[in-house]
N, C-alpha and C positions, 0 to 999 in steps of 0.2 A: 364924699367929702367935697366941699368947695375949696377952690384954690385960696380963698381968703383965710379959711381955718388952717390950711398948710402954711400959709405965709407967717401966721403967728406962732408956729411951732407945734410940736407933738403934743404938749400938755394941753395947749388950747384946743387942739383937734380931738383929743380923747374927751375933754369936757363937753366939746361940741356934739360929739357922738351921743353921749349920755344925755345931754340936754335935749337933743332931738328926740331921742327915745322916750323921754319923760314928757316933752311938750306936745309931741305929735301922736295923738291917739289913732291908733289903727281903725280903719272902717271895718275890720273883720273882727267879730265878737268872739270872746273866749281866750284872750291872751296871745301868746306867740305861736303863730301858725306852725312855724318850723318845729319848735319844741313839742307842740301838740301832736304833729304828724309823726314825729320821731317816736313818741311814746305809744301812739295807737297802732303804728306799723311795724314795731321792733320785730315781731315774730310772724305776722301775718301777711304782709305784703313786701317782698324783698324789692321790688322796683321803687315804691314809694319810699321805703327805708332808705335806699340809695340815694334817691334825690334829696331827702332830708339831710342825710349825712353830708352830701356834697354842699348843700346850702350852709351847714354849720361849719364845715371845713373852710369854706370861702370867707365866712364871717370871722372865724378865728384867725385866718391868714391875714386879713386886712388889719384887724387889731394889733396883731403881732408886728406888722411892718412899721405901723405908726409908733409903738414902744421902741422897736429897734432904732427907728430914726432919731427918737428922742435920746437913746443912749449915745448914739455917734455924735449927736449935736452937743451933748453935756447937759440937757435938760433933765435927763434921768440918770441917775447914779449908775455907773459902770458896775456890772456885776448883778444888776437887777434881771430878773427873770421875766423875759417878755411873756412867757407861758403863764406865769402867776398873775402878772398885772391883767393880762387878757381875761383869764379866768374870773378874777375879781370883777372886772367890768360886766362880763358876761352874766355870772351868778347873781351879783347884786341887783342888776336891772331886771332879770327875768323874775327873781324871787320878789322884787318890790312890786313888779306888775301883778303877779299872782295875788300878793297880800292886799294891794291896793283894790283889785277887782273884788276880792272876797270882803273886805270892809266896806266898800263903797266909797272910799275916800282916796285922796291923791297923796296922803301923808307918807306912805312908805316910798313912793316914787320920788317925792321931794326930799326925803332923807338920803335916798340913794344918790340923788344928783348932788346934794350938799356935800356928802363924803368925798366926792371927787375934788373938792377944793383943798383937800389936804395933800394931794399929790406933789404940789411944789413946795409944801411946807408952809403955805399961806392958807390961813383959815377965812373964809368969806362969810362973815356974819354969823 
């Protein structure tokens, strides 16, 4: 996260995370390397599985901190589950990446990014 995104608040930071995920295509073919590694190594390679799990836990922790900061600042409603918001961001972007790659279009990724405009109650286009 850049400091400029943090300066604009937690919602702007969440949107920026999703935007970067959508707009910056990985040089690694085949989707999310962490997710793919987790699936392929779940039973066969405990070391690789552990590394994938750590990467996922780190990612989840970073997203949760952004949401919790938004709750403290009043940008995000008190009582909101940071876990649920984090899971929504994670699942929707990963699912959109998979669908976009299967379809050969960016539509699912763009739709996932668009959905995050609703976090603040404002619809963007």
